[in-house]
C-alpha positions, 0 to 999 in steps of 0.5 A, a space after each residue: 500500500 502506498 503512502 498516497 493511498 493512506 493519505 487519500 483517506 480522511 480523518 473521521 470524527 465520530 460523535 456520540 452522547 450517552 446516558 445510563 445504558 452502559 451495555 448498549 454504549 459499549 456494544 455500539 463502540 465495539 461495533 465501531 472499532 471492529 469495522 473493516 476498512 479498505 484503506 487505513 483512516 483515522 477514527 477519532 471518537 468523542 463521547 459525551 457522558 451526560 451524567 450517567 450513574 451506571 458506570 458508563 463513563 468508567 466502563 468506556 474508559 477501561 474498554 476504549 481508552 482512545 475515546 475522548 470522554 467528555 463529562 456532561 452536566 446531566 441536563 444536555 439531552 441528545 442535542 445538547 450532548 451532540 453539540 458539546 461533542 461537535 465543538 470538541 471534535 471540530 477543534 481537531 479539524 476532521 475531514 468528516 463528522 459521523 453523528 452516531 447514536 449509542 444504540 446503533 450497531 454498525 454492520 461491518 464495512 458500514 463506515 466504508 460504505 458511507 465514505 465511498 458513497 459521500 465521496 462519489 456523490 460529492 464528486 458528482 453533486 458537490 458537498 452533501 450529507 449521507 445518512 444510513 438505514 437502520 433496521 430492527 435487530 429482531 424483525 429486520 424491519 426498517 426503523 431509521 434512515 432517510 425520509 422524504 417530505 411532501 407538501 401538498 396544499 399546505 399539508 406536510 407529510 413524511 414518508 420513510 424511504 427504503 435504501 436502494 441495494 446498490 446505489 444512493 437514494 436522495 431524501 429530504 432529511 435523515 435521522 442522525 442514528 448514523 449520518 456522515 457530514 463533510 467538513 465543508 458542510 459542517 463549516 457552512 452550517 455550524 453546530 446543531 441548533 442550541 435551542 433544541 434539547 432532545 428532538 428535531 436537531 437532526 431534521 433541522 440540520 438537514 433542512 438547513 443544509 438543503 436550504 444552503 444548497 447541500 443535498 441529502 442522500 441515503 447510503 446504499 444497503 443496510 448500515 446497522 441495526 437500531 430498535 425504534 424508540 418505544 412510545 410507552 411512557 411518553 406523551 403518545 402513550 394513551 394508557 397514561 392519564 391526560 395529566 401524565 401525557 401532558 407532562 411528558 409532552 412538555 418535557 425535553 423528550 416530548 414536544 415542548 411548544 417553544 422548540 416545536 414552534 421554532 422548528 416549524 416556523 423556521 421551515 414552513 413559516 406561519 402555517 407551520 405553527 399549526 403543526 407545532 400545536 397539533 401534539 397538544 390538540 391530539 393529547 387533549 383529544 386522546 389521539 396517538 401520533 407516530 413520531 419520526 425521531 
């Protein structure tokens, strides 16, 4: 292998945040570090441990001492944790940033697939974002990945897309369970939106990217496994009382009105505010709603 081949492959900053799921986080990191690569490349992992009390931080430090472990305040949630990881990683000038959920288990060669896909698409279309498709580890059904947005007569509808087996597929936005962003896009967009706590940071980032002229694509094939979040114990759980659902709705992991209003107004203007209040109407009426997170 020549030196030029080695130098042709980039430095990838992998960002994760975690809270009290030690075994899950360790499995994710194990799959990441077991990746097979066609050529060597630098993998630089930053993990924000947001106040775990189950020994996650110590376990990661012992099993993966090369991970940059950053202690969180305990109130960062997903977007806040990823923002801290992003700021930490960007100081080391990576060529790419990989947003990775700590419950996503990558298949072998997943990162190679993401990098190959992004480089080919960038050559053809300019800098872009590539997201990976996740399936349920038990059923094999698609859980996370790329989504296409349809707007008809002011109505906004989301449809998740299957990946094509051998080529990339364009989408509107993707879940950041496993999403690769090149440095050019990261420098243009900056960090995730600081006014979001748990939800919408990934969709907002992709929509801002598209507005700036960057396209979003789904990598071919399967990238990994990740079970869909359960609605049990959330505002969508109709077995809970109205008060319980209301409290969950207004929590950082629900749909707090300021965050949802910001998201929908930013991307759809005043008509979008109807979607910001719809979870509150549905909760009062006892209606469930599938959540795209």
